VEXKOL-557707 format. One line per 2 residues: number of its first residue (from 1); for each residue x, y, z of C-alpha. Coordinates in Angstrom, 2 decimals. Each point is the difference from the previous one (the first is absolute). Layout:
NUM> X:Y:Z; ...
END
This chain:
1> 23.77:7.63:-6.69; -2.39:0.06:-2.97
3> -3.29:1.89:0.28; -2.06:-3.21:0.00
5> 2.19:-1.48:2.74; -0.51:3.11:2.14
7> -3.75:-0.42:-0.43; 0.18:-3.68:0.94
9> 1.91:0.81:3.18; -2.53:2.70:0.87
11> -2.87:-2.36:-0.82; 1.36:-2.67:2.33
13> 0.44:2.47:2.85; -3.45:1.54:-0.44
15> -1.62:-3.43:-0.28; 1.44:-1.04:3.36
17> -0.78:3.26:1.85; -3.28:1.26:-1.50
19> -2.06:-1.48:2.85; 1.91:2.24:2.44
21> -0.72:3.23:-1.91; -3.13:1.50:1.55
23> 0.13:3.73:-0.82; 0.38:2.26:-3.02
25> 3.20:1.50:1.39; 1.54:-3.45:0.48
27> -1.06:-0.91:-3.54; 1.81:3.03:-1.39
29> 3.17:-0.70:1.96; 0.21:-3.76:-0.47
31> -1.50:-0.43:-3.48; -0.41:3.13:-2.09
33> 3.32:1.73:0.72; 2.02:-3.19:-0.79
35> -2.02:-0.33:-3.23; 0.84:3.57:-1.04
37> 3.62:-0.65:0.98; 0.03:-3.12:-2.23
39> -1.03:2.25:-2.90; 3.26:1.84:0.55
41> -1.26:3.15:1.73; 1.68:1.21:3.20
43> -2.80:0.12:2.58; 2.27:1.92:2.36
45> 0.59:2.86:-2.46; -2.93:2.48:0.14
47> 1.09:1.40:-3.36; -0.71:-3.40:-1.54
49> -2.76:-1.49:2.17; -2.14:2.45:1.97
51> -2.24:-1.48:2.71; -3.33:1.70:0.75
53> 0.23:2.49:-2.83; -2.29:2.93:0.82
55> -2.01:1.96:-2.54; -3.11:2.14:0.15
57> -2.69:-1.48:-2.22; -2.95:2.37:-0.53
59> -1.70:0.56:3.34; 1.94:-2.85:1.62
61> 3.05:1.40:1.75; 3.04:-1.92:1.16
63> -0.95:-3.36:-1.49; 2.83:-2.49:-0.23
65> 0.86:-2.84:-2.34; 2.06:-2.74:1.65
67> 2.99:0.05:-2.38; 1.01:1.97:-3.07
69> 2.91:-1.11:-2.14; 1.76:3.02:-1.47
71> 2.17:0.63:-3.02; 1.69:3.35:-0.39
73> -2.14:1.29:2.85; -3.32:-0.95:-1.61
75> -2.21:-2.96:1.00; -0.17:-2.82:-2.55
77> -1.75:-2.65:2.09; -2.38:0.22:2.99
79> -0.65:-2.74:2.56; -3.13:-0.29:2.16
81> 0.34:-2.73:2.65; -2.51:-2.04:1.96
83> 0.79:-2.49:2.75; 1.21:-3.47:-0.96
85> -2.71:-2.15:-1.51; -2.63:2.77:-0.04
87> -2.45:0.00:-2.87; 1.02:2.17:-2.93
89> -2.63:1.71:-2.09; -0.42:3.30:-1.75
91> -1.77:1.49:3.05; 3.32:-0.23:1.85
93> 1.81:2.10:-2.60; -1.59:3.41:0.66
95> 3.26:1.72:0.89; 1.72:-1.53:-3.01
97> -2.74:1.41:-2.25; 0.39:3.48:1.44
99> 3.79:0.01:0.00; 0.15:-1.40:-3.51
101> -2.02:2.98:-1.18; 2.19:2.71:1.59
103> 3.50:-1.48:-0.44; 2.06:-0.96:-3.03
105> 0.07:-3.67:1.04; -1.35:-2.31:-2.69
107> -0.19:-3.14:2.13; -1.88:-0.73:3.20
109> 0.50:-3.21:2.01; -2.56:-1.34:2.46
111> 1.39:-2.73:2.25; -0.56:-2.04:3.15
113> 3.63:-1.14:0.08; -0.85:-3.23:-1.80
115> -1.75:1.14:-3.17; 1.08:3.10:-1.96
117> -2.51:1.49:-2.46; 1.40:2.48:-2.53
119> -2.24:2.72:-1.47; 0.47:2.68:-2.63
121> -2.22:2.21:-2.20; -0.80:-2.09:-3.06
123> -3.68:0.97:-0.15; 0.21:3.77:0.56
125> 3.15:2.16:0.15; 1.02:1.07:3.52
127> -2.79:-2.07:1.60; 1.01:-3.29:1.59
129> -1.82:-3.03:-1.40; -2.29:-1.98:2.28
131> 1.57:-3.29:-1.08; 3.70:-0.87:0.32
133> 1.97:-0.87:-3.11; 2.44:-2.24:1.90
135> -0.10:-1.99:3.22; 2.92:-1.61:1.82
137> -0.34:-2.50:2.85; 3.20:-0.30:2.05
139> -1.03:-3.49:1.16; -1.00:-1.33:-3.41
141> 1.84:1.26:-3.08; 1.61:-1.42:-3.11
143> 2.82:1.17:-2.26; -2.38:1.90:-2.27
145> -1.32:1.98:2.99; 3.58:0.82:1.01
147> 0.82:1.25:-3.50; -2.94:2.41:0.15
149> 0.85:1.15:3.52; 3.62:0.57:-1.02
151> -1.16:2.87:-2.24; -0.73:1.99:3.18
153> 3.49:-0.55:1.42; 2.25:3.04:0.35
155> 2.53:-1.24:-2.57; -2.64:-0.82:-2.61
157> -2.74:2.56:0.60; -1.13:1.61:-3.24
159> -3.39:1.69:-0.06; -0.71:-0.48:-3.69
161> 0.98:-3.68:0.03; -2.36:-0.77:2.88
163> -2.89:1.98:-1.44; 0.44:-1.68:-3.37
165> -0.49:-3.45:1.51; -2.48:0.99:2.74
167> -3.00:-0.02:-2.31; 0.82:-3.48:-1.33
169> 0.62:-1.25:3.54; -3.35:1.27:1.19
171> -2.00:-1.71:-2.73; 2.14:-3.14:0.03
173> -0.75:-0.39:3.70; -3.73:0.54:-0.59
175> -0.07:-2.60:-2.79; 1.94:-2.51:2.10
177> -2.51:0.45:2.81; -2.89:-0.57:-2.40
179> 1.62:-3.10:-1.50; 0.69:-1.40:3.47
181> -3.67:0.47:0.87; -1.07:-1.74:-3.20
183> 2.31:-2.94:0.70; -1.82:-0.63:3.28
185> -3.49:1.07:-1.01; -0.45:0.68:-3.74
187> -2.73:2.53:-0.68; -2.87:-0.93:-2.31
189> 1.16:2.61:-2.53; 3.49:-1.49:-0.07
191> -1.31:-3.57:-0.37; -2.22:1.19:-2.86
193> 3.00:1.65:-1.65; 2.36:-3.00:0.13
195> -2.69:-2.56:-0.88; -1.82:1.96:-2.71
197> 1.75:-1.52:-3.05; -0.08:-3.47:1.59
199> -3.76:-0.18:0.47; -0.93:0.52:-3.61
201> -3.76:0.41:-0.28; -0.73:-1.30:3.51
203> -1.71:2.37:2.42; 1.85:1.13:3.11
205> -2.36:-1.73:2.43; 0.54:-0.17:3.80
207> 1.24:-3.58:-0.42; 2.49:1.07:-2.70
209> 1.10:2.90:2.23; 0.72:-2.33:2.95
211> 1.83:-2.48:-2.24; 2.24:2.59:-1.66
213> 0.67:1.85:3.25; 1.59:-3.18:1.37
215> 1.85:-0.59:-3.27; 1.31:3.59:0.02
217> 1.30:-0.35:3.57; 1.66:-3.31:-0.87
219> 1.57:1.48:-3.14; 1.44:2.89:2.05
221> 1.47:-2.43:2.55; 1.54:-2.25:-2.65
223> 1.43:2.95:-1.94; 1.57:1.41:3.16
225> 1.45:-3.40:0.88; 1.49:-0.38:-3.46
227> 1.55:3.47:0.11; 1.55:-0.72:3.41
229> 1.28:-3.34:-1.28; 1.64:1.64:-3.01
231> 1.72:2.61:2.15; 1.31:-2.63:2.39
233> 1.42:-2.22:-2.73; 3.73:0.39:0.03
235> -0.12:1.45:3.51; -0.51:-3.52:1.30
237> 0.48:-3.50:-1.37; -2.03:-2.87:1.46
239> 2.28:-2.38:1.88; -0.72:-3.11:2.07
241> 1.89:1.31:3.02; -1.31:-0.40:3.54
243> 0.46:2.51:2.78; 2.00:-0.55:3.20
245> -0.34:-3.77:-0.12; 2.81:-2.55:0.46
247> 1.86:-1.06:-3.13; -0.70:-3.61:-0.92
249> 2.95:-1.85:-1.57; -1.12:-2.54:-2.60
251> 1.31:-3.55:0.29; 2.27:-0.96:-2.95
253> -1.93:-3.23:-0.72; -3.18:1.95:-0.47
255> 1.44:2.74:-2.22; -1.24:-1.37:-3.33
257> -3.42:-0.73:1.47; -0.20:3.52:1.44
259> 0.93:1.46:-3.38; -2.79:-1.92:-1.71
261> -2.44:1.05:2.68; 0.86:3.69:-0.38
263> -0.65:-0.16:-3.72; -3.49:-1.35:0.64
265> -0.92:2.73:2.50; -2.36:2.72:-1.28
267> 1.38:3.43:-0.76; -0.34:2.67:2.69
269> -2.67:2.53:-1.04; -0.31:3.33:1.76
271> -3.68:0.87:0.40; -1.53:3.49:-0.30
273> -0.89:-0.23:3.72; 3.67:-0.59:0.89
275> 1.08:2.92:-2.17; -2.57:2.30:1.57
277> 1.07:-1.07:3.49; 3.67:0.53:-0.89
279> -0.78:3.47:-1.30; -1.98:0.78:3.18
281> 2.82:-1.14:2.29; 2.54:2.08:-1.92
283> -2.20:3.05:0.49; -0.44:-0.67:3.72
285> 3.76:-0.08:0.68; 0.99:2.65:-2.55
287> 0.64:2.54:2.74; 2.71:-2.29:1.41
289> 1.80:-1.30:-3.09; -0.06:0.64:-3.78
291> -2.54:-2.20:-1.78; 2.67:-1.75:-2.05
293> 1.46:-1.53:3.17; -3.21:-1.97:0.61
295> 0.08:-3.09:-2.24; -2.34:-2.89:-0.73
297> 1.05:-3.63:-0.39; -2.81:-2.29:-1.02
299> 0.08:-3.72:0.81; -2.36:-2.98:-0.13
301> -1.23:0.18:3.59; 0.08:3.75:0.62
303> 1.24:3.33:-1.31; 2.82:1.57:2.05
305> 0.40:3.76:0.39; 3.62:0.81:0.88
307> 2.10:3.02:0.78; 3.04:0.41:-2.27
309> -0.77:-3.34:-1.71; 1.48:-1.66:3.10
311> -1.69:-3.10:1.39; 1.39:0.92:3.42
313> -2.19:3.12:-0.08; -3.54:-1.30:-0.47
315> -2.66:2.70:0.13; -2.97:-2.36:-0.29
317> -1.43:-2.95:-1.94; -3.05:0.02:-2.24
319> -1.82:-3.31:0.20; -2.50:0.57:-2.77
321> 0.06:-3.40:-1.76; -3.54:-0.57:1.22
323> -1.69:3.12:-1.36; -3.04:-0.70:2.18
325> 2.16:0.30:3.12; 2.65:2.70:-0.13
327> 2.57:-0.09:2.79; 2.81:2.37:0.95
329> 3.06:-1.34:1.84; 1.73:2.48:2.32
331> 3.25:-0.48:1.94; 0.80:0.67:3.65
333> 3.41:0.91:1.45; 1.23:-3.60:-0.26
335> -1.27:-0.27:-3.60; -2.77:-2.41:0.92
337> -2.92:0.34:-2.37; -3.55:0.70:1.15
339> -2.77:-0.20:-2.60; -3.03:2.28:-0.23
341> -3.10:-0.39:-2.16; -0.94:2.79:-2.42
343> -3.45:0.77:-1.32; 1.55:2.01:-2.83
345> 3.31:1.54:-1.03; -1.06:3.24:1.71
347> 0.23:-1.79:3.36; 3.80:0.17:-0.31
349> -0.30:3.63:1.12; -1.06:-1.29:3.43
351> 3.49:-1.45:0.43; 1.89:3.11:-1.16
353> 1.69:0.58:3.36; 1.26:-3.61:0.25
355> 1.36:0.17:-3.54; 1.77:3.28:0.70
357> 1.38:-1.36:3.28; 1.43:-3.03:-1.82
359> 1.68:2.17:-2.62; 1.28:2.38:2.69
361> 1.60:-2.90:1.86; 2.25:-0.66:-3.00
363> 1.01:3.68:-0.13; 1.17:0.22:3.63
365> 3.80:0.30:0.37; 1.77:-3.17:1.07
367> 0.48:-0.13:3.73; -3.12:2.06:0.82
END
């Protein structure tokens, strides 16, 4: 099984059991140890993974770090664990800071079983940074995240390779966070920057600020939609195919008339809203199936989201033709459609469990 498939299996299991995990010890057993195992380290070999590694740090005697991954008898990675879902911040990493200073490990990992934050010493040698350079969410990851995580796997671990890319990762993540904030709420300085050459000699008045803030947000949204559209071209081709509906056989006498009618029908156009929704749905079910198995087929009346490009496996329907009234069609066990109104594309997240349940129903072995 490929590394990414192992992570998907683990993600599915953790997603379905995380509500039952109430203690730190249960988190370590049910979440963290399987994660370390997925990286290729034998959690049952104390020469490779040592639980509760003890070291005297200054005046503190007998302190323990939850797990230390060893190579040739020396720690290379330290794990500090909190209970599932607990808040993670730098105040929870005290033991990691101290252990990082007195051991040869160059990487510290703070985790709550769901999110794994990786630290090293980019700012000052032998002193763990206060900000992680990489973060991995077992319930929400993409292929790029997996490629970065794979560098910590036993078969691929190379200290110099990771440290070489760690600095870029840290600042890339910081810039992405800043850009994401500006997409939602552009700062005045950013609006001034992007509008400066466009205003000419006009003063940057409050009215101009409000106008160009809206324009900047709209430009971000349109640019993102265009980029998504470009990436999806070739991965899907718009087709006028309905989902799980009876096949209608055309009458011979009406064949020429039907042909003429089809030529007069308008072309199917996939809207940015449909593309954004498709991208969102793919992300929501990514822990169950690879993204490429979730396919869009756009039609005149609605846009169908299918598993494996199979109209017998409808995931949902996007009824966005009236952009003032977005509706999401979900299917029950008998494939009857029930429609729900959406205030925005983000509302699709409210139906994540139903979408995952629908996809899961197509993955169940026949006869179960």
